[in-house]
C-alpha positions as MATLAB code, in Angstrom:
seq = 'MNTSLITGASSGIGEAFARKLAALGRNVFLVARSEDKLIALCNELGRTNSIRAQYFALDLSKPEAPAQLFAESEKRGLNVDLLINNAGFGAMGDFAKMDLARQLNMIDLNVKGLVELTHRFVQPMREKKQGAIINVASTAGFQPVPYMAVYGATKAFVLNYSQALWEENRRYGVHVMALCPGVTETNFFEASQMEHPPMRVAQTPEDVVDAALRGLTRKKSLVISGLANFIMIEAERLVPRSLIARVAGRALRPKPGQ';
ca = [
     -23.958   -1.739   -0.715;
     -20.698   -2.789    1.300;
     -17.670   -2.554   -0.826;
     -14.133   -3.183   -0.323;
     -12.117    0.055   -2.454;
      -8.430   -1.374   -3.529;
      -5.836    0.879   -5.128;
      -3.182   -0.279   -6.931;
      -5.276   -3.413   -7.968;
      -4.407   -4.422  -11.184;
      -1.444   -6.521  -10.037;
       0.755   -7.599   -6.952;
      -0.625   -7.182   -3.450;
      -3.695   -4.992   -4.557;
      -4.726   -7.740   -6.969;
      -4.202  -10.580   -4.372;
      -6.375   -8.485   -1.981;
      -9.084   -8.378   -4.675;
      -8.917  -11.709   -5.347;
      -9.074  -13.145   -1.670;
     -11.874  -10.496   -0.615;
     -14.056  -11.545   -3.696;
     -13.683  -15.096   -2.532;
     -14.824  -14.294    0.860;
     -17.857  -12.650   -0.710;
     -16.820   -8.953   -0.877;
     -17.976   -6.463   -3.477;
     -14.845   -4.822   -4.851;
     -14.062   -1.345   -6.343;
     -10.740   -1.669   -8.157;
      -8.575    1.180   -8.942;
      -5.484    1.615  -10.946;
      -4.073    3.192  -14.319;
      -4.385    0.249  -16.462;
      -7.972   -0.117  -17.683;
      -7.417   -3.268  -19.653;
      -6.283   -4.958  -16.564;
      -9.051   -3.994  -14.240;
     -11.523   -5.272  -16.940;
     -10.121   -8.323  -17.078;
      -9.977   -8.983  -13.563;
     -13.393   -7.665  -12.652;
     -14.849   -9.915  -15.151;
     -13.186  -12.823  -13.699;
     -13.995  -12.330  -10.132;
     -17.648  -11.258  -10.734;
     -18.134  -14.620  -12.727;
     -16.196  -16.906  -10.362;
     -17.419  -15.492   -7.098;
     -20.894  -14.036   -7.695;
     -19.841  -10.793   -6.051;
     -20.088   -7.214   -7.574;
     -16.833   -6.262   -9.344;
     -16.346   -2.709  -10.437;
     -13.325   -0.653  -11.495;
     -12.303    2.985  -12.083;
      -9.025    3.888  -14.293;
      -7.189    6.626  -12.667;
      -3.964    7.847  -11.793;
      -3.837    8.630   -8.150;
      -0.918   10.962   -8.563;
      -2.777   13.438  -10.285;
      -3.839   16.318   -7.985;
      -7.401   16.319   -8.848;
      -7.682   12.054   -8.751;
      -8.237   11.253   -5.020;
     -11.666   13.825   -5.257;
     -12.762   12.208   -8.541;
     -12.407    8.736   -7.163;
     -14.517    9.601   -3.924;
     -17.334   11.419   -5.927;
     -17.225    8.397   -8.218;
     -17.918    5.917   -5.344;
     -20.495    8.368   -4.150;
     -22.079    8.485   -7.594;
     -22.287    4.839   -7.650;
     -23.881    4.626   -4.110;
     -21.187    2.638   -2.646;
     -20.690    2.037    0.955;
     -16.903    1.560    1.275;
     -16.322    0.092    4.716;
     -12.804   -0.984    3.601;
     -10.275    1.132    1.810;
      -6.721   -0.517    1.239;
      -4.448    2.192    0.060;
      -2.024    0.321   -2.122;
      -0.690    2.088   -4.886;
       2.327    3.310   -4.662;
       6.010    3.148   -6.435;
       9.655    3.525   -5.965;
      12.865    4.580   -7.130;
      16.447    3.367   -6.636;
      19.329    5.871   -7.330;
      21.668    8.416   -6.044;
      19.123   11.179   -5.045;
      21.066   14.150   -6.290;
      21.608   12.639   -9.674;
      17.704   11.251  -10.042;
      15.005   12.864  -11.895;
      13.341   15.392   -9.503;
       9.939   15.462  -11.287;
       9.903   11.409  -10.594;
      10.620   11.671   -6.902;
       8.067   14.495   -6.312;
       5.421   12.152   -8.403;
       6.324    9.392   -5.793;
       5.460   11.545   -2.863;
       2.373   12.699   -4.457;
       1.166    9.042   -5.094;
       2.747    7.257   -1.671;
       1.898   10.416    0.599;
      -0.524   12.803   -0.682;
      -2.840   10.629   -2.390;
      -3.160    8.359    0.320;
      -3.633   10.998    3.240;
      -6.265   12.483    0.959;
      -8.032    9.342    0.178;
      -7.906    8.462    3.959;
      -9.437   11.861    4.938;
     -12.216   11.476    2.631;
     -13.387    7.833    3.338;
     -12.780    8.066    7.086;
     -15.261   10.483    7.722;
     -18.453    8.516    6.480;
     -17.042    5.414    8.080;
     -17.054    7.430   11.415;
     -20.607    8.679   10.833;
     -21.508    5.073   10.388;
     -19.211    3.916   13.216;
     -17.853    1.118   11.034;
     -15.507    0.655    8.525;
     -11.573   -0.332    8.163;
      -8.488    1.335    6.403;
      -5.404   -0.399    5.561;
      -2.620    1.770    4.554;
       0.214   -0.227    2.620;
       3.525    0.901    4.078;
       6.561   -1.299    3.841;
       9.614   -2.721    5.992;
      11.643    0.268    4.313;
       9.685    2.631    6.582;
      11.505    1.592    9.874;
      14.989    2.779    8.840;
      17.015    5.147    6.709;
      17.338    3.621    3.104;
      20.346    5.221    1.123;
      19.692    4.986   -2.491;
      15.906    4.557   -1.911;
      15.748    7.577    0.088;
      12.588    9.206   -0.838;
      10.825    6.015   -1.024;
      11.676    4.999    2.455;
      10.767    8.396    3.577;
       7.363    7.876    1.972;
       6.722    4.487    3.633;
       7.655    6.084    7.318;
       5.218    8.661    6.838;
       2.511    6.115    6.094;
       3.512    3.950    9.023;
       3.697    6.684   11.777;
       0.572    8.319    9.814;
      -1.300    5.048    9.852;
      -0.602    4.321   13.579;
      -1.625    7.839   14.825;
      -5.078    7.429   13.093;
      -5.469    3.916   14.644;
      -5.621    5.626   18.070;
      -7.820    8.485   16.768;
     -10.463    6.658   15.219;
     -10.902    3.482   17.425;
     -13.495    5.080   19.637;
     -15.551    5.753   16.670;
     -15.582    2.353   15.385;
     -13.150    2.674   12.576;
      -9.749    0.568   12.344;
      -6.855    1.862   10.852;
      -3.911   -0.211   10.158;
      -0.219   -0.199    8.692;
       0.697   -3.019    6.680;
       4.599   -3.608    6.232;
       5.512   -6.070    3.458;
       9.145   -6.833    3.130;
      10.231   -7.916   -0.601;
       7.383   -9.499   -2.350;
       6.873  -11.340   -5.436;
       5.677   -8.509   -7.611;
       6.341   -6.395  -10.512;
       7.226   -3.600   -7.971;
      11.198   -3.630   -8.936;
      10.433   -3.752  -12.709;
       7.861   -0.939  -12.447;
      10.127    1.033  -10.369;
      13.081    0.568  -12.502;
      14.721   -1.112   -9.655;
      17.005   -4.330   -9.011;
      15.882   -6.950   -6.524;
      17.488   -6.317   -3.246;
      20.496   -8.998   -2.740;
      20.194  -11.671   -0.233;
      16.396  -10.946    0.225;
      13.687  -13.716    0.593;
      10.492  -12.579   -1.101;
       6.969  -13.238    0.239;
       4.168  -14.198   -2.253;
       1.444  -11.215   -2.460;
      -0.914  -13.938   -0.993;
       1.116  -14.334    1.912;
       1.109  -10.508    2.508;
      -2.637  -10.331    1.884;
      -3.385  -13.375    4.618;
      -1.134  -11.835    7.336;
      -2.880   -8.392    6.717;
      -6.541   -9.904    6.970;
      -5.526  -11.683   10.073;
      -4.091   -8.504   11.791;
      -7.426   -6.793   10.334;
      -9.556   -9.186   12.497;
      -7.172   -8.859   15.685;
      -7.636   -5.048   15.589;
      -3.902   -4.600   14.937;
      -2.430   -1.171   14.549;
       0.610   -2.649   12.482;
       1.562   -5.763   10.892;
       4.669   -6.795    9.471;
       4.329   -9.664    7.116;
       6.544  -12.524    7.416;
       8.533  -13.764   10.591;
      11.904  -13.081    8.966;
      10.664   -9.545    8.237;
       9.587   -9.337   11.830;
      13.278  -10.435   13.299;
      14.938   -8.257   11.095;
      12.975   -4.882   12.216;
      12.976   -5.983   15.847;
      17.128   -6.457   15.658;
      17.259   -3.239   14.047;
      15.891   -1.772   17.135;
      19.380   -2.546   18.886;
      21.669   -1.257   16.265;
      22.513    2.644   15.956;
      20.563    3.894   12.848;
      23.727    5.182   11.637;
      25.097    1.655   11.109;
      22.015    0.529    9.674;
      22.238    3.249    7.088;
      25.784    2.339    6.285;
      25.111   -1.470    5.800;
      22.110   -0.568    4.032;
      24.134    2.003    1.600;
      26.738   -0.823    0.618;
      24.098   -3.125   -0.375;
      22.002   -0.851   -2.193;
      24.794    1.258   -4.043;
      24.177    1.258   -7.613;
      27.032   -0.416   -9.513;
      29.511    1.948  -11.858;
      27.835    2.738  -14.937;
      24.151    2.572  -13.548;
];
């Protein structure tokens, strides 16, 4: 059966994708670490939308997890024709003083896990000449982000990787797209132990998902959700990257004692 697989699906943008796609009549396969939240969400979606909602509780930062997830989808006989790589986290602070294991774990989830899942699921899509992959990057991927250095770098990777795969796969009938939200009303900052960035208007997860699905329909390689975010990114192209880094560094520098 045709199914949308969504990682990081227990809250925020992932949950909003699940709700929207279920409302459109799509079967969903939801993946996150929190089994209780996944069970509750699947029960609700299946009951209110007359679709099949399944879950798999998994920590995708673990080396063996992407292979486990792909094998589980095969075992259940799911035809994953839409993969949404949304799982990820960030961290804020002076890189030299931050816990190295947490930074490496961020790379494992934001980059390695995403790359492996994309590689595993894009192959059957190409064989069927049908399918789509949305990789959730960030507006942080367009410029250096002091005090969020590793997070910004992982999202820059996702952005460039996804746009390259858009070109590689479109002749096979597979659409790959990078989604770049800005600040969004989710538990991202709390979960990442970060403060909300100053002077940034937050979008709702539903706004981000609506923009993503419009871009998917139009076969875009990149969607920057929100007009304000789009204008900001375009304006930054006109400014030296060193200046952008200095301005961002002043805004994001941890307060004394943090």
